[in-house]
VEXDREN-2710 file (C-alpha; in Angstrom, 1 decimal):
% VEXDREN-2710
k/r/px/py/pz
1/UNK/-50.7/-6.8/46.1
2/UNK/-54.5/-6.1/45.9
3/UNK/-55.9/-2.7/46.6
4/UNK/-58.1/-4.1/49.3
5/UNK/-55.1/-5.5/51.1
6/UNK/-53.3/-2.1/50.8
7/UNK/-56.3/-0.2/52.2
8/UNK/-56.5/-2.6/55.1
9/UNK/-52.9/-2.2/56.0
10/UNK/-52.4/-5.9/55.3
11/UNK/-48.9/-7.1/56.1
12/UNK/-49.1/-10.3/54.0
13/UNK/-45.6/-9.7/53.0
14/UNK/-44.4/-10.4/56.5
15/UNK/-46.6/-13.4/56.9
16/UNK/-48.5/-11.6/59.7
17/UNK/-52.3/-11.3/59.2
18/UNK/-53.3/-10.2/62.7
19/UNK/-53.5/-6.5/61.8
20/UNK/-55.7/-6.8/58.7
21/UNK/-58.9/-6.4/60.6
22/UNK/-60.4/-9.2/58.4
23/UNK/-59.4/-11.9/60.7
24/UNK/-60.2/-9.9/63.9
25/UNK/-63.8/-9.3/62.8
26/UNK/-64.2/-13.1/62.1
27/UNK/-63.5/-14.1/65.6
28/UNK/-59.7/-14.6/65.3
29/UNK/-60.3/-18.0/63.7
30/UNK/-56.9/-17.7/61.8
31/UNK/-55.3/-19.1/64.9
32/UNK/-57.3/-22.3/64.7
33/UNK/-56.5/-23.0/61.0
34/UNK/-60.2/-23.1/60.3
35/UNK/-60.6/-21.6/56.8
36/UNK/-64.3/-22.4/56.5
37/UNK/-65.3/-20.0/59.2
38/UNK/-62.8/-17.1/58.5
39/UNK/-63.9/-16.4/55.0
40/UNK/-60.3/-15.3/54.3
41/UNK/-60.1/-17.2/51.0
42/UNK/-63.3/-15.6/49.8
43/UNK/-62.2/-12.0/50.8
44/UNK/-58.7/-12.4/49.2
45/UNK/-60.0/-14.1/46.1
46/UNK/-57.6/-16.9/46.8
47/UNK/-57.2/-20.2/45.2
48/UNK/-58.5/-22.5/47.8
49/UNK/-57.4/-26.1/47.6
50/UNK/-54.3/-27.7/49.1
51/UNK/-50.9/-26.3/49.7
52/UNK/-49.6/-28.4/46.8
53/UNK/-52.1/-26.8/44.5
54/UNK/-51.1/-23.3/45.7
55/UNK/-47.4/-24.1/45.0
56/UNK/-48.3/-25.5/41.5
57/UNK/-50.2/-22.2/40.7
58/UNK/-47.2/-20.2/41.8
59/UNK/-44.9/-22.2/39.6
60/UNK/-47.1/-22.1/36.5
61/UNK/-48.3/-18.5/36.9
62/UNK/-51.8/-17.2/37.2
63/UNK/-52.0/-16.5/33.4
64/UNK/-51.5/-20.2/32.7
65/UNK/-53.7/-21.2/35.6
66/UNK/-56.7/-18.8/35.6
67/UNK/-58.4/-20.6/38.5
68/UNK/-55.6/-19.3/40.8
69/UNK/-57.0/-15.8/40.7
70/UNK/-55.0/-12.6/40.6
71/UNK/-51.3/-12.6/41.4
72/UNK/-51.8/-10.4/44.5
73/UNK/-54.5/-12.7/45.8
74/UNK/-52.2/-15.7/45.3
75/UNK/-49.5/-14.0/47.4
76/UNK/-52.0/-13.1/50.1
77/UNK/-53.1/-16.7/50.3
78/UNK/-49.5/-17.9/50.5
79/UNK/-48.7/-15.6/53.4
80/UNK/-51.8/-16.7/55.3
81/UNK/-51.2/-20.4/54.7
82/UNK/-47.5/-20.0/55.7
83/UNK/-48.5/-18.7/59.1
84/UNK/-50.9/-21.6/59.6
85/UNK/-48.4/-24.2/58.6
86/UNK/-45.8/-22.9/61.0
87/UNK/-48.3/-22.5/63.8
88/UNK/-49.5/-26.1/63.3
89/UNK/-46.1/-27.8/63.6
90/UNK/-45.7/-30.1/66.5
91/UNK/-42.4/-30.4/68.3
92/UNK/-40.3/-33.5/67.4
93/UNK/-39.7/-36.0/70.2
94/UNK/-36.4/-35.6/71.9
95/UNK/-33.9/-38.3/70.7
96/UNK/-32.6/-40.8/73.2
97/UNK/-29.3/-39.7/74.6
98/UNK/-26.4/-42.0/74.0
99/UNK/-24.9/-43.8/76.9
100/UNK/-21.9/-42.2/78.5
101/UNK/-18.7/-42.6/76.6
102/UNK/-16.6/-45.4/78.2
103/UNK/-13.2/-44.6/79.8
104/UNK/-10.0/-45.5/78.1
105/UNK/-7.2/-45.8/80.7
106/UNK/-4.4/-45.9/78.1
107/UNK/-2.0/-42.9/78.1
108/UNK/-2.4/-40.1/75.6
109/UNK/-0.3/-39.7/72.5
110/UNK/2.6/-37.3/72.6
111/UNK/1.7/-34.1/70.7
112/UNK/4.1/-34.7/67.9
113/UNK/2.7/-38.3/67.4
114/UNK/-0.8/-36.9/67.4
115/UNK/0.0/-34.5/64.6
116/UNK/1.7/-37.2/62.7
117/UNK/-1.4/-39.5/62.9
118/UNK/-3.5/-36.6/61.6
119/UNK/-1.2/-36.3/58.6
120/UNK/-1.2/-40.0/57.9
121/UNK/-5.0/-40.2/58.1
122/UNK/-5.3/-37.2/55.7
123/UNK/-2.9/-39.0/53.2
124/UNK/-1.3/-35.9/52.0
125/UNK/0.9/-38.0/49.7
126/UNK/-2.0/-38.7/47.4
127/UNK/-1.3/-35.7/45.2
128/UNK/2.3/-36.8/44.7
129/UNK/1.1/-40.0/43.1
130/UNK/-1.1/-38.4/40.5
131/UNK/-0.3/-39.2/36.9
132/UNK/0.8/-42.8/37.7
133/UNK/4.3/-41.9/38.8
134/UNK/5.1/-42.1/42.5
135/UNK/7.9/-39.6/42.6
136/UNK/10.4/-39.4/45.5
137/UNK/7.9/-38.5/48.2
138/UNK/7.1/-41.3/50.8
139/UNK/3.7/-42.9/50.6
140/UNK/2.0/-41.9/53.8
141/UNK/-0.9/-44.3/53.4
142/UNK/1.4/-47.2/53.4
143/UNK/3.0/-46.1/56.6
144/UNK/-0.3/-45.9/58.5
145/UNK/-0.4/-49.6/59.4
146/UNK/3.1/-49.5/60.8
147/UNK/2.4/-46.4/62.8
148/UNK/-0.7/-48.1/64.3
149/UNK/1.3/-51.1/65.2
150/UNK/4.0/-49.1/66.9
151/UNK/1.4/-47.0/68.8
152/UNK/-0.4/-50.2/69.9
153/UNK/2.9/-51.8/71.1
154/UNK/3.5/-48.7/73.3
155/UNK/-0.1/-48.8/74.7
156/UNK/-1.3/-45.4/73.6
157/UNK/-5.0/-44.5/73.1
158/UNK/-6.4/-42.8/70.1
159/UNK/-7.1/-39.0/70.3
160/UNK/-10.9/-38.4/70.5
161/UNK/-10.8/-35.8/67.7
162/UNK/-9.2/-38.2/65.3
163/UNK/-11.6/-41.2/66.0
164/UNK/-14.0/-40.3/63.1
165/UNK/-11.0/-40.1/60.6
166/UNK/-9.6/-43.4/62.0
167/UNK/-12.9/-45.2/61.6
168/UNK/-13.3/-43.8/58.1
169/UNK/-9.9/-45.1/57.2
170/UNK/-10.7/-48.5/58.6
171/UNK/-14.0/-48.6/56.6
172/UNK/-12.1/-47.8/53.4
173/UNK/-9.3/-50.3/54.0
174/UNK/-10.1/-53.7/55.4
175/UNK/-6.4/-54.4/56.0
176/UNK/-6.3/-51.6/58.5
177/UNK/-9.3/-52.7/60.6
178/UNK/-7.7/-55.0/63.2
179/UNK/-5.0/-52.4/64.1
180/UNK/-7.3/-49.4/63.7
181/UNK/-10.1/-50.9/65.9
182/UNK/-7.6/-52.0/68.6
183/UNK/-6.1/-48.5/68.7
184/UNK/-9.6/-46.9/68.7
185/UNK/-10.5/-49.0/71.7
186/UNK/-13.8/-48.8/73.6
187/UNK/-14.4/-45.2/72.5
188/UNK/-14.2/-46.2/68.9
189/UNK/-16.9/-48.9/69.5
190/UNK/-19.1/-46.4/71.3
191/UNK/-18.8/-43.9/68.4
192/UNK/-19.4/-46.6/65.8
193/UNK/-22.8/-47.3/67.3
194/UNK/-23.9/-43.8/66.3
195/UNK/-23.1/-44.0/62.6
196/UNK/-24.3/-46.8/60.4
197/UNK/-21.3/-46.4/58.1
198/UNK/-19.1/-47.6/60.9
199/UNK/-21.2/-50.7/61.7
200/UNK/-18.3/-53.0/60.6
201/UNK/-16.6/-52.0/63.9
202/UNK/-19.2/-53.8/65.9
203/UNK/-18.5/-57.2/64.3
204/UNK/-15.3/-59.0/65.1
205/UNK/-13.1/-56.0/65.8
206/UNK/-10.2/-57.0/68.2
207/UNK/-9.6/-54.6/71.0
208/UNK/-12.9/-52.9/70.4
209/UNK/-14.5/-54.0/73.6
210/UNK/-14.1/-53.2/77.3
211/UNK/-13.5/-56.6/78.6
212/UNK/-13.9/-57.8/82.2
213/UNK/-11.1/-59.6/84.0
214/UNK/-10.9/-63.1/82.6
215/UNK/-11.0/-64.5/86.1
216/UNK/-14.3/-62.8/86.9
217/UNK/-16.7/-65.6/86.0
218/UNK/-19.9/-63.7/86.6
219/UNK/-18.8/-60.7/84.5
220/UNK/-17.5/-62.9/81.8
221/UNK/-20.8/-64.8/81.5
222/UNK/-22.9/-61.6/81.5
223/UNK/-20.9/-60.1/78.6
224/UNK/-21.0/-63.5/76.8
225/UNK/-24.8/-63.6/77.1
226/UNK/-25.5/-59.9/76.4
227/UNK/-22.5/-58.5/74.5
228/UNK/-22.2/-57.5/70.8
229/UNK/-20.6/-60.0/68.5
230/UNK/-17.3/-58.1/68.5
231/UNK/-17.2/-58.0/72.3
232/UNK/-17.9/-61.8/72.5
233/UNK/-15.1/-62.6/70.0
234/UNK/-12.7/-60.5/72.0
235/UNK/-13.9/-62.0/75.2
236/UNK/-13.5/-65.6/74.0
237/UNK/-9.9/-64.8/72.9
238/UNK/-9.1/-63.2/76.2
239/UNK/-10.5/-66.1/78.2
240/UNK/-8.8/-68.6/75.9
241/UNK/-5.4/-66.9/76.6
242/UNK/-6.2/-67.0/80.4
243/UNK/-7.6/-70.5/80.6
244/UNK/-8.1/-72.5/77.4
245/UNK/-10.6/-74.9/79.0
246/UNK/-12.8/-72.2/80.4
247/UNK/-13.1/-70.6/76.9
248/UNK/-14.2/-73.9/75.4
249/UNK/-16.7/-74.5/78.2
250/UNK/-18.1/-70.9/77.7
251/UNK/-18.5/-71.5/74.0
252/UNK/-20.3/-74.8/74.7
253/UNK/-23.0/-73.1/76.8
254/UNK/-24.4/-71.3/73.7
255/UNK/-23.1/-73.4/70.8
256/UNK/-26.4/-74.8/69.5
257/UNK/-28.0/-71.4/69.6
258/UNK/-25.3/-69.5/67.6
259/UNK/-25.6/-68.7/63.9
260/UNK/-23.5/-70.7/61.5
261/UNK/-21.2/-67.9/60.6
262/UNK/-20.7/-67.0/64.3
263/UNK/-20.0/-70.7/65.2
264/UNK/-17.4/-70.7/62.5
265/UNK/-15.5/-67.7/63.9
266/UNK/-15.8/-68.9/67.5
267/UNK/-14.5/-72.3/66.5
268/UNK/-11.6/-70.7/64.7
269/UNK/-10.6/-68.9/67.9
270/UNK/-9.7/-72.3/69.4
271/UNK/-6.6/-72.4/67.1
272/UNK/-4.8/-70.4/69.8
273/UNK/-3.7/-72.8/72.5
274/UNK/-5.1/-75.9/70.6
275/UNK/-4.6/-79.0/72.8
276/UNK/-5.8/-82.5/73.3
277/UNK/-8.5/-81.5/75.8
278/UNK/-10.3/-79.7/72.9
279/UNK/-10.8/-83.0/71.0
280/UNK/-14.2/-84.0/72.4
281/UNK/-15.7/-80.6/71.6
282/UNK/-14.2/-80.7/68.1
283/UNK/-15.4/-84.2/67.5
284/UNK/-19.0/-83.2/68.2
285/UNK/-18.5/-80.3/65.8
286/UNK/-17.8/-82.8/63.0
287/UNK/-21.6/-83.4/63.0
288/UNK/-22.5/-79.7/62.8
289/UNK/-25.1/-78.7/60.3
290/UNK/-22.8/-76.2/58.6
291/UNK/-20.3/-77.6/56.1
292/UNK/-17.7/-74.9/56.9
293/UNK/-17.9/-75.6/60.6
294/UNK/-17.4/-79.3/60.0
295/UNK/-14.4/-78.6/57.7
296/UNK/-12.8/-76.3/60.3
297/UNK/-13.3/-78.8/63.1
298/UNK/-11.7/-81.5/61.0
299/UNK/-8.7/-79.2/60.2
300/UNK/-8.2/-78.5/63.9
301/UNK/-8.4/-82.1/64.8
302/UNK/-5.9/-83.0/62.2
303/UNK/-3.5/-80.5/63.8
304/UNK/-3.6/-82.7/67.0
305/UNK/-1.4/-85.7/66.0
306/UNK/-2.8/-87.8/68.9
307/UNK/-6.5/-87.2/68.0
308/UNK/-8.7/-90.0/66.8
309/UNK/-9.4/-88.2/63.6
310/UNK/-5.6/-87.9/62.9
311/UNK/-5.4/-91.6/63.5
312/UNK/-8.2/-92.4/61.1
313/UNK/-6.6/-90.2/58.5
314/UNK/-3.2/-91.8/59.0
315/UNK/-4.6/-95.3/58.4
316/UNK/-6.3/-94.1/55.2
317/UNK/-3.2/-92.4/54.0
318/UNK/-1.1/-95.4/54.8
319/UNK/-3.3/-97.5/52.5
320/UNK/-2.5/-95.1/49.7
321/UNK/1.2/-94.4/50.1
322/UNK/3.8/-97.1/50.6
323/UNK/7.4/-97.9/50.1
324/UNK/8.2/-99.9/46.9
325/UNK/11.6/-101.8/46.7
326/UNK/11.0/-103.5/43.4
327/UNK/13.4/-101.3/41.4
328/UNK/17.0/-101.9/40.4
329/UNK/19.7/-101.6/43.0
330/UNK/18.5/-100.0/46.2
331/UNK/15.4/-99.2/44.1
332/UNK/13.5/-97.6/46.9
333/UNK/10.7/-95.4/45.8
334/UNK/7.3/-94.3/46.9
335/UNK/4.2/-96.0/45.3
336/UNK/0.9/-94.2/45.4
337/UNK/-2.6/-95.7/45.0
338/UNK/-5.2/-93.0/45.3
339/UNK/-8.6/-93.7/46.9
340/UNK/-11.3/-95.0/44.5
341/UNK/-14.2/-93.5/46.5
342/UNK/-15.0/-90.9/49.2
343/UNK/-17.1/-92.9/51.6
344/UNK/-19.3/-91.5/54.4
345/UNK/-16.6/-91.9/57.0
346/UNK/-14.2/-89.8/55.0
347/UNK/-16.7/-87.1/54.5
348/UNK/-17.5/-87.0/58.2
349/UNK/-13.8/-86.5/58.9
350/UNK/-13.7/-83.4/56.6
351/UNK/-12.9/-84.9/53.2
352/UNK/-14.7/-82.8/50.6
353/UNK/-16.1/-85.3/48.0
354/UNK/-16.4/-82.8/45.1
355/UNK/-13.1/-81.5/43.6
356/UNK/-12.5/-78.0/42.3
357/UNK/-12.9/-77.5/38.5
358/UNK/-10.1/-79.1/36.6
359/UNK/-9.0/-81.4/39.4
360/UNK/-9.4/-85.2/39.4
361/UNK/-11.4/-86.8/42.1
362/UNK/-8.9/-89.4/43.2
363/UNK/-6.0/-86.9/43.4
364/UNK/-8.3/-84.5/45.3
365/UNK/-9.2/-87.2/47.9
366/UNK/-5.6/-88.4/48.2
367/UNK/-4.3/-84.9/48.9
368/UNK/-6.9/-84.3/51.7
369/UNK/-5.9/-87.6/53.4
370/UNK/-2.2/-87.0/53.3
371/UNK/-2.4/-83.4/54.5
372/UNK/-4.5/-84.5/57.5
373/UNK/-2.3/-87.4/58.5
374/UNK/0.4/-86.8/61.3
375/UNK/3.8/-86.3/59.7
376/UNK/5.5/-88.2/62.4
377/UNK/4.0/-91.5/61.3
378/UNK/5.7/-91.5/57.9
379/UNK/9.2/-92.4/59.2
380/UNK/7.9/-95.8/60.5
381/UNK/5.9/-96.5/57.3
382/UNK/8.7/-95.6/54.9
383/UNK/11.6/-97.6/56.3
384/UNK/12.7/-95.5/59.2
385/UNK/13.9/-92.6/57.0
386/UNK/14.1/-89.0/58.2
387/UNK/11.9/-86.3/56.7
388/UNK/14.7/-85.1/54.3
389/UNK/15.3/-88.7/53.1
390/UNK/11.6/-89.3/52.5
391/UNK/11.3/-86.1/50.5
392/UNK/14.3/-87.1/48.4
393/UNK/12.8/-90.5/47.4
394/UNK/11.4/-90.8/43.9
395/UNK/7.7/-91.1/43.6
396/UNK/6.2/-93.5/41.0
397/UNK/3.7/-92.6/38.3
398/UNK/4.2/-88.8/38.5
399/UNK/2.5/-88.5/41.9
400/UNK/5.5/-86.6/43.3
401/UNK/4.1/-83.0/43.0
402/UNK/0.8/-84.0/44.5
403/UNK/2.3/-85.9/47.4
404/UNK/4.9/-83.1/48.2
405/UNK/2.2/-80.4/48.0
406/UNK/0.1/-82.3/50.5
407/UNK/3.1/-82.8/52.8
408/UNK/3.7/-79.0/52.6
409/UNK/0.1/-78.3/53.8
410/UNK/0.5/-80.8/56.6
411/UNK/3.8/-79.3/57.7
412/UNK/2.2/-75.8/57.9
413/UNK/-1.0/-77.1/59.6
414/UNK/1.0/-79.1/62.2
415/UNK/3.8/-76.5/62.6
416/UNK/6.4/-79.2/61.9
417/UNK/9.8/-77.4/61.3
418/UNK/11.7/-80.6/60.4
419/UNK/9.4/-81.4/57.5
420/UNK/9.3/-77.7/56.5
421/UNK/13.1/-77.7/56.2
422/UNK/13.1/-80.9/54.2
423/UNK/10.4/-79.6/51.8
424/UNK/12.1/-76.2/51.4
425/UNK/15.4/-77.7/50.4
426/UNK/18.5/-75.6/50.2
427/UNK/18.1/-71.9/49.4
428/UNK/20.8/-72.1/46.7
429/UNK/18.9/-74.7/44.7
430/UNK/16.6/-73.2/42.0
431/UNK/12.8/-73.3/42.7
432/UNK/11.7/-76.8/41.6
433/UNK/15.2/-78.0/41.2
434/UNK/15.3/-80.2/44.2
435/UNK/13.0/-82.9/45.6
436/UNK/10.9/-80.5/47.7
437/UNK/8.2/-78.1/46.7
438/UNK/8.2/-76.3/43.4
439/UNK/5.9/-73.5/44.5
440/UNK/7.1/-70.2/45.9
441/UNK/3.7/-69.8/47.6
442/UNK/4.2/-73.1/49.4
443/UNK/7.8/-72.2/50.3
444/UNK/6.5/-68.9/51.9
445/UNK/4.0/-70.9/54.0
446/UNK/6.7/-73.4/55.0
447/UNK/9.0/-70.6/56.1
448/UNK/6.3/-69.4/58.5
449/UNK/6.9/-72.5/60.6
450/UNK/10.6/-71.7/61.2
451/UNK/11.9/-69.2/63.8
452/UNK/12.2/-65.6/62.7
453/UNK/16.0/-65.8/62.7
454/UNK/16.1/-68.9/60.6
455/UNK/13.5/-67.6/58.2
456/UNK/15.5/-64.4/57.5
457/UNK/18.7/-66.3/57.0
458/UNK/17.1/-68.7/54.5
459/UNK/15.5/-65.8/52.5
460/UNK/18.8/-63.8/52.5
461/UNK/20.6/-66.9/51.1
462/UNK/17.9/-67.4/48.5
463/UNK/18.2/-63.7/47.3
464/UNK/22.0/-64.0/47.2
465/UNK/21.7/-67.0/44.9
466/UNK/18.7/-66.0/42.7
467/UNK/18.2/-62.3/43.0
468/UNK/14.9/-60.6/43.7
469/UNK/12.8/-61.7/40.8
470/UNK/11.4/-64.7/42.8
471/UNK/11.7/-63.3/46.3
472/UNK/8.7/-61.1/46.8
473/UNK/6.4/-63.7/48.4
474/UNK/9.3/-65.0/50.6
475/UNK/10.1/-61.5/51.9
476/UNK/6.5/-61.1/53.0
477/UNK/6.7/-63.6/55.8
478/UNK/9.9/-62.2/57.4
479/UNK/10.0/-60.2/60.6
480/UNK/9.6/-56.4/60.3
481/UNK/12.0/-54.6/60.5
482/UNK/14.2/-57.0/58.5
483/UNK/17.3/-58.2/60.3
484/UNK/20.6/-56.6/59.2
485/UNK/21.7/-59.6/57.1
486/UNK/18.4/-59.8/55.1
487/UNK/18.3/-56.0/54.7
488/UNK/21.8/-56.1/53.2
489/UNK/20.9/-58.9/50.8
490/UNK/17.9/-56.9/49.5
491/UNK/19.8/-53.7/49.1
492/UNK/22.7/-55.5/47.4
493/UNK/20.3/-57.2/45.0
494/UNK/18.6/-53.8/44.2
495/UNK/22.0/-52.3/43.4
496/UNK/22.9/-55.2/41.1
497/UNK/19.6/-54.8/39.3
498/UNK/20.2/-51.0/38.9
499/UNK/23.8/-51.6/37.6
500/UNK/22.5/-54.1/35.1
501/UNK/20.3/-51.5/33.5
502/UNK/16.9/-53.0/34.5
503/UNK/13.9/-50.9/34.8
504/UNK/13.0/-50.2/38.6
505/UNK/9.3/-50.9/38.2
506/UNK/10.2/-54.5/37.6
507/UNK/11.1/-54.5/41.3
508/UNK/8.4/-52.1/42.5
509/UNK/6.9/-54.7/44.8
510/UNK/10.2/-55.5/46.5
511/UNK/11.0/-51.7/46.7
512/UNK/7.7/-51.1/48.4
513/UNK/8.4/-53.9/50.9
514/UNK/11.8/-52.4/51.5
515/UNK/10.2/-49.0/52.3
516/UNK/8.1/-50.6/55.0
517/UNK/10.5/-53.4/56.2
518/UNK/14.1/-52.2/56.1
519/UNK/15.5/-50.9/59.3
520/UNK/15.5/-47.1/59.4
521/UNK/19.1/-47.3/60.4
522/UNK/19.9/-48.4/56.8
523/UNK/19.1/-44.9/55.4
524/UNK/22.6/-43.6/55.7
525/UNK/24.1/-46.6/53.8
526/UNK/21.6/-45.9/50.9
527/UNK/22.5/-42.3/50.4
528/UNK/25.1/-43.1/47.8
529/UNK/22.4/-44.8/45.6
530/UNK/20.2/-41.7/45.4
531/UNK/22.3/-40.0/42.7
532/UNK/21.5/-40.5/39.0
533/UNK/24.0/-43.2/37.7
534/UNK/25.8/-42.9/34.4
535/UNK/23.8/-44.9/31.9
536/UNK/25.8/-47.7/30.4
537/UNK/25.5/-48.7/26.7
538/UNK/22.6/-51.0/26.3
539/UNK/20.8/-49.9/29.5
540/UNK/17.1/-49.1/29.4
541/UNK/16.6/-45.5/28.4
542/UNK/15.9/-43.3/31.4
543/UNK/16.2/-46.2/33.9
544/UNK/19.0/-44.4/35.8
545/UNK/16.7/-41.5/36.7
546/UNK/13.9/-43.7/37.8
547/UNK/16.3/-45.7/40.0
548/UNK/17.6/-42.5/41.6
549/UNK/14.0/-41.4/42.3
550/UNK/13.1/-44.8/43.7
551/UNK/16.1/-44.8/46.1
552/UNK/15.4/-41.2/47.1
553/UNK/11.9/-42.3/48.1
554/UNK/13.3/-45.3/49.9
555/UNK/15.7/-43.2/51.9
556/UNK/13.0/-40.5/52.6
557/UNK/10.6/-43.2/53.8
558/UNK/13.2/-44.8/56.1
559/UNK/14.0/-41.5/57.7
560/UNK/10.3/-40.7/58.1
561/UNK/9.8/-44.1/59.8
562/UNK/12.7/-43.3/62.1
563/UNK/11.1/-40.0/63.0
564/UNK/7.7/-41.7/63.6
565/UNK/9.2/-44.1/66.1
566/UNK/11.1/-41.3/67.9
567/UNK/7.8/-39.3/68.2
568/UNK/6.2/-42.3/69.8
569/UNK/9.0/-42.5/72.3
570/UNK/10.8/-45.6/70.9
END
C-alpha cells in the first residue's frame, strides 16, 4: 500500500473510502461514481481505463504492464472501483410466482411403500451389476414399472418429495413415462412446467392433467380450446370413453387448425371404441394433407368391415385372389394375380405406391389390399370354407407366405380370433411346419387377439413341445403375473435346460421375463433350484454355478415383488 494511503488512514483493504479525507474534500463524489470530478485516480496514481483493463493489469502484474502504476496504487484503485460497482447494482425484477400447486385427491402411499419407491428410484442394484455379471441380487430398476402399475391400480398419489426423482426416471426411460406420469398426476405436470428438462411431461402424458367431468360440456370445451397438448390428449380419451360421438365432434371443431403431428395422435385416439358412426369423419381424413394421417384413417376404416373403404378393398382383393379347381382330384388351390398398378383410387384408400427396399411393387400392393379386406368375405369367395380350411389350402406360384402374412395383419387389425387360431395352427407343430404363419413375431401378434386364458394355454403348450428357445416373443404378450399353468411350463423348461448343461445366459431373456411375470407364490417351489447342481460329464464348465445364481436372483426377485404388493396393501 502507498505511503500516502497509510498517512491518510485509507482503508482501501476493506473497500471503504469514506474515511480517507480525499473523497470528503472533493464533495463526496465517490457516491455518484463520477471519477472525472473526484480526482481519485490522479491522487492514487491509478490505472484509469475500464474495469476489464484493471483486471488485466492485476493478472499480468505491474512489472509487465508499466502503465498500471505501482502495485499499491493498483490495489487502491481496485478497492475504490469495487465499492462503485456494488453501489451501482440495480435490483433484479422479482420473478413471476408460479400458480398454486393443484390438489391431488388420491390417498397417500403407506410409509413402507413410500420408502420402497425411493429405493427403486435410486436404483441401488446398479452396483451389483458392475463388471457385466448380474449376480444374485434383484434388479430394482426392472421392478419399477411393475411397482408403478400396482400403485396406480390401487389409486395412490405420488409423494411430493419424490416427484423430481420420478420425473428424472421418466426422462431417462421412455418406457416408464406413461405409468410415471399417470402416478405423478396433476402435481407432476405442475412441476414439469418449472424445469425445461421435464418438458416431455407436457406432451401426451396420460394422467397428467386435471380433467373436468366428461359430462360438463362447457368445461370440456374450455380445456380443449386452452389446454396443453397433454391435457387435450387426456381429455379426448376421457370424453371418448364417456361418449364416443361427443369426442369425435369435439375433435372436428378444431381439426383443420391442428398441426399434422397432433392430428395424427388425436386420430389414433379414435381406435378406442371405433364404430360405424366414425366412418364419415374418417372418410374425410382420407383427403388430409398429411400422408401419415391419411394412412391412419385408412387403417381405421379397414378395421370397420362394413365401411365403404373395406368394401372397396374387398373388391380389389377379390380380383387378385381366387379359388382354382384345375388341379388333379379335388385339386382346389388358391390362385393369386397381384395388381399391375397402384391407381389413384388405391392410393386415396391408403395403399402406399412405393415399396420398401428389396420388396417388389406388385407383392407390396397385393399385401396392402388383402390386409385391408374384411376377413369374413373370404368364406363366400373361396367355396364356403372356414378360416382353418382356407389357410390349409395350397397357394399357387409361391404366393403362400405373402398371402398368409397379409391375413395375419388383417386378423390383428380386425381382432378376428377365428382367423387368428387358424393362422396360429396347433402349438405342438413346429414354427413354419403347418399352413399358417412361419413368423414368431406374427404369432405373438395373433395371440393378442385371443382371450388371456386361451393365450396362456397356447403358449404353455408351445413351450412344452418346443422348449424356451423360440418362446421369448410369445411370452411377452401373456398376462402378468403368468397363470399357474404357464408359470409351471416355464420353470419346467428352465430346469430341463439346466439339467442339459446349457449355459443360463442363453435363456437370460426368458429368465428376466420370469423375474417380472412369474407369480410371487412360485418362490417356494423354486427354492430347490437355487443350489449348485452336480456338473455332469460334457456339461458346459461352470454352468451349474451360473444357473444357481440365476435361480437365486429369480427367487429373491419373486419374494421382493411379493413384499412390494404387501406394502401397497394387496
